[in-house]
N, C-alpha and C positions, 0 to 999 in steps of 0.2 A: 217478947217472949224473953225467960230469963236464958242468961248466956248460958251454953251446953248444953241446954232444953233441946234443942234440935237433937244433941248425942245420943240422948236415952228414949227418945221417937225411934231413931234409927235401929237401938237394940230393940226394942219391943218388935218393931216389925220384922227383925230378923229374927227373933225368937216366936212370934208368933204366927207368921204369913208362910204362905206356902213355899215350898222348894219352886213351884213354877214363877215365881216371879222374874223379871224379866231386865225392865229396864232400871229399876231400885238398886241392882245390881251394880251395875256399871256407873250410876248418876243418885248419889250420897245425898241427896238434897232433898229438903224439907220445905216444898213450896208454903210460902203464908198469902203473898199478896202476888198478884199481878195483870199486868197492862198491855194490850199489845205485843211486841218482841220480849216484854222484859217481865223476869222473874224473880221475884224476892223471898229469899230461905228465910227459915227462924234463926238461921246466923246470924241475919243481917246482910249475908253479900246476895251481888244483883246479878243475874245473870242473862245472856241474851238467850233466847231461847228457838232454834234450828229446831227443834224435832217437833213442836206444834200439835203436838197430840197424835203423832203419826202424820202426820196430813190432815188431823179433824179438823183445826182450825183459821179455817182460810182465812177471816178477818183478826187472827191474834186472840189471846185471852180479854176476855168482858168486853170486847166490842161495845163503845156508847148503845147503838142500833140493837143488837141482840140484848142488852141489858135491857134498854125499855121495851122491846116485845112479851120478854118473858115479865115485868112486870103489870104489862098492860094487862094480859092475861089473868096473870095473878088478881089483879085488882078488880075484876070484871066478875069474878063469883062464879067465871065457866067452870067444870069440871074436868079435872083434871085426867080421870082417868076413863074411859068411853066406849072400851072394845074397838070397835069397827063401825061405830056410829057414825055417823054424817056429825059435822059439824062445821060450824064457819068458819075455824082455825084450819081444821083441815082442807076445806075447799078454796081457803085465799092459797094454801099450801101447795096442793096441785094446779091450781091457776098458776098460780109462777113458775112450780116445776116445768110443766109443759111450756110455757113459754120460752123456755131457754132449751129444749129439746133440738137436735138436729132436726129440721125441715124434714125429712124422710120419715122422720117416725113421728114426731109431733101431731100431727093431722089424722092419725088413727091408734092413737098409743091407749094402752091402758095400765093401770097402776095399780099391783099388789103391796100393801105392805104388810111386813113380815116383822117378827122378832128383831129389837132392837140393834143387833149387831149384822154389819155382812155377812158374814158366814152363815147366816139363818137367810141372806136375799141371795147367796150362792146355792146354797141348798131350794130353794123354791125356784131359782131359775132353771135347775138340771131336773126334779120335779116335774114342772112346766112343758119342757122342750119333750119329756118321755110323755109327756100324757099325749102331747099334742101329735107326734109322731110313731109312737107305736112303738120305739126302738129304744134300748134300752145304755151302751156303750157312750162314751162320753171321750172327746178329744182333748188335751191342752196341751201345753208345752215344758220344756227343760227349763226351770228356775222361776214358774210361776208357785205366787202364793196369792191362795184364794181365799184363805181360813182355817179353821182350827176343829171343826165339826166332821164327822166322819164323809160326806160326800165332800164336800169344801177340802179336806186335807186330803183327801183321795187324788184330786187335780192338783194338787204342790208338790214344790221340790222335794220334801224334806221327809218322803214316807218309802219305806221297804216293800210292804204289800200291796203294790199297785193293780188298781182294777180297773184303770182309763188307760187309751194311748198318748203315750208319749209322743210329740215332735220335737223336733231342733226350732229354737228360735234364733231368731238372725242375730250377730252382735259382730263386732268387729274385731275388739282386741281379745276375746276367747272365743273365734269364729269356730264349731265344733268341725268344719271343715277344712280350715288352715287357710282362708282366704280373706272371709269379711268382705265387708261392700256390699257393690250389686251382684257380685257373684254368690258370694257366700249367699245374699240372702233369695237368688234364683235357684242354690244349688238345695236349701233349705224347703222351699215351693214345690220344688220335683218331689225331693220324699217326698211332702206329705200327699200331694198326686199318689205318688205308685204306691202308699199304704192303703189309700181307699180304693186304688180301681184293680190294685195287683190281688184277682183272688184265693191267694197261695198266701197273703201277708198277716194272716192270724184276726183282723182286725175288720170285721162288719161294718154297713152302712150306720154311723152312730147316729145319737140321738138330736147331737151338740157340739160345737166344739165353741170352746172358752176362751180366751184370750187377753192377756191387759195391753192396752198401748201404747203403754212403758211398764216395763217390770218394776215395782218398789224396791220389793224384801229380796226380789232376786240380782239384786245391783245395782238400777237405776238403766234401765236398757231399753231405751226407746228402741221401737218396732219403726222399722223404715215405712214411709208411707207408700210406696210402691208396693211393698209384700201385702201390708195391709188388704190393700185392694184388691192382690192376687188372692187372697184366704177369701175376702168377699165373692170373687168372682169363684174359687172353688167351692165351698161352702152352698151358693146363689143355685150353681148348675147341679149339685146334688141333693136340691134339697134338702140340706144341714142347715138346721138354723143356727146365724153364729153371735155368740154371747160376749159382748165387750163388760169386762169388771173396769167399771168407771172409779171404784171404790176411793181410792187414791190418787188418781188422777183426775177426776173430775173438780168442775167447780170453779176453773179458772186457771187450774195446779200448772198446766207445761206449756199455757198460751194460750190458747184456746177453751172455750167453757168446757165443752168436753173433749178429752183427748182425740176421739176418733174424726173430730171436723179436721184434724192436720191432714188426713188423708182424704178427707171427703167422702169414707165409708158410711153407711146407716145398716147397724147391726136393727137384728130381729131383737135381739134383747138385750137391755142396759142395767146392770147391775151396781146398786148407787148407795153408799152411807159414807162414815165419816163428814167431811167438811155439810153436806145437804141438812145437818141438824145444828147449825147452827154453835155446835160443841155440846151438844147433848145428843144422848143414843136417837136414832133413825136411824132405820134399812129399807129400802124399799126394791121391788123390782117393774121396771117399764118395758113392756113390749109390745108387738103387733097384735094389732085387734083381732086376728083371725087367725091367733094360737091362744082365743081364750077360752080353754077346754075343762078349766078349773069346774068340778063338782063343790057344793057350797060346805065349806069345810075342808075343803082339798088340804090347804097351808092355811094353818092359823097360828094363836099364840095373843096370850092374855095380854102383852105390853105393846098391841098395834098400835096405838091410839093415842099415843104420848102429846099432849095438847100442849107445855111448852119448847118439848124439840120442833115440832112443826111452826111454830109462833118463830124460835131463832129462827129455823131454817128460812121460812119464806124471808124473813129480814136478810137474814145471810144473801142468800141467793139474788136477792133483791138489789141488794147492796153493790155487788159484784157485777151484775151484769151493768147497772145506769153508772156504776165509776168507771166501767171499762179498765177493771182489776185485772182480766185475762188479757187483755193488751200489754199492760204494766209488766206483768207477769213476764210475758215474750220479751221486753225487752232489757228490762232488769235482767230477766237469766240468762240472756247472748251476753248481757255485759259482763253479769260474772263468771262465765263459762272462760269467756277471753282469759280474763285473769287471771281466773284457778290456773289456765292451761299454761299460766309461766311456772307455776311449781312444777310441771311435769319436765318444762325445758332446766328447771335449775336444781331441782333435786331426785336424783335416782329411783329414790324409795316410791315416787310417784311413778304407778306404770300407767293409768290411764283418768281423763278427765273427762265425764259426759254425762249428759239429764237434758231434760225442755222443758225450758219457760222456769218456774222456780222449787226445780225438780230434780237436786244437782249429788252426781256421786264422785268421789277421788278414789282411786282403785289404788289401795297399798301394794307394794313388792317387793322382793327381795332382790335390794342392789348388786349389781354383780353376775345375775347369776344367770345359768343358761337359761334358753327358751322352756317350758313346761307346760303342757297339755291341766293346765289347774293343776299341777300335781306336783307340792313342792318337795317329796320325798319319797316317792314312788320310783323307781330307776326301772320298772316297764316300760315309759314316755322318752326315757334318754336316749335307748340305741337309736342313732342317725342313720341306718340301713332300713328299719321300720319306721322311724316317726321322724323324717326330714325336715329340719329346721326351715321355717320361710326366709325368704333372702333377708331380712329386714331383724333377723332374729327371733320374732315372733313373740309375746307377752312371756314377760319374767314370772317368776311362781308367787303366788298369791301371799302374803304376808301378813296374818291375822295378828300378831302379836305388834307387830307398828301399828296396823288401825287402831286395836284398843289403846296402844300409848299415846297415839294421838291423839283418843279421843278424851283420857285423861289428860293429857295438857290443855285440851282445849277446856276443861271444865276448871282448870287450875286459872284457867286466864278469863272465866266469867263466859265460855260459850257450851252451849249445851247439842251436841250433836247425836246421831244415832250410826251405827253398824247397822250391811247388809251385806249382800253376793253371795255368792257362792260358799266361799269360805270367812266367813264374817269380815271380809277386807276390805270394803266398802265405806267412806268416811262419806253420810248421806246428812243433805240441808234439806229440810224442807221448811224455810221460814215463811211467817203470814204474808198475805197478797198484801200487804197494808207495809210491809216492811221500806223506809225512808231510805234515800240513795247514801247518808251519811251512816244508817244501823247498817246497811249492805258494805260500805266501805269499812264500818270495825270488826264486822262477822269474817270479810274476807282477808282483814290484820291479824286478828287471834287464830285463825286458822293458818294462815302461812308462819306466822310465831309458832304456833305448834309443831308444823312440818317441820322446820327449821330445827327445833330442838330435838325433835325426835332421829332428825337427821342427823344430826350434832352427836350425839349419844348411840347412834349405831352405827357411824361409821367412825368416830372418832377424829371427824375432821373440827376445829377449830376454826375453820374459816367463817367469819363473819357474816352475819346474815342481814342486812338492808328489810325494814318494815315495807309492807305491802303498799301503805302510803309515801313511803317516798320513793320506792321502785316507778308508780305511776309519776311521783312528781319528779 
């Protein structure tokens, strides 16, 4: 492509596309070629992509087994659009999907193909449990992100017209109860029980509870395994279907094939999308067969039968399973988290490093500021008599400007990362599960250098910074 042509493409995008675009604002890249972890832009620059289609690309860009699966369907003359008719391609996908499901669900499961986005699968799951229970209310958690359509948006964290009962999600760094750890998780569980059992809580027995085993957009917050088991007991004893949103956590991302496997919980319903389509649009709901109360056409969609996505998805699921990529994600993720925590020890602008498997978050905070209840500007939270600080000083105010600066510095160094969290203050890493040790070291080095550059600019410190490789050596 001619020099400067990418700039024209970016200008035309800005002039013609919706103001709702997101990634394009912070990442002015025009991809023209990609393979694995690497993207080449129209300007000739190469980038390490740790966004991976927001977790969609389990095998990275254009993995050979995915391309071969797509070519095979194209060359076979099979129809590409079949509504919900049975096909050999769909049969192979369902067979492989059921092979990977948690054992407690696989033996008596049904699958519903939805519109090709995860949010439609969430909508379908809500409709399913409402039909099965005859109830209407839903339970969701603070910090959740389940989609952008009406019902799924109502269960997410950024709405003001709330029609879903919202429960506290346990976390250590910004614990809503100021304790963190096992005590914070216990208090969150007790609050949930109180809401359900108090006849004056204002929350009638709901149709279902939806949760993410690791909150992604909420700031990469893993749910404690014991708390997950407690939610399972709470819902099961009250005949409330438990919906696990595995749209981003599934297919090996967190170190097990499905993130619920860390806790041993078997949900009643699983909502799946992103990586299950092998980079192409696909979404399904998998649920216990006794919940299968649908009337024909109760949830339909013209693009339920995406044959290319099913073929690519089968290839991806099989490859992850046969090559032990979930186990690889667990091992490499643990190592990356350990190395990234050195940043928190070295730079005051890093407040917390957390994650599970290859789903990693680095939270940026205001250095030297006092503790804050996730509020950098609101002095309602600074009265020590009303809000006494924890013994260790508590979390410092979130710093979205610093996170954005780190993202920009990463891009300058050829590293693509995403932002998330309550105030967009968490730098997120979602590399493909196929990332090599050498590539992981390069990612960590570029991120560490970006953090160091922002820290120097923010504090004025001229202290020299060793690269990640030098520190490790």
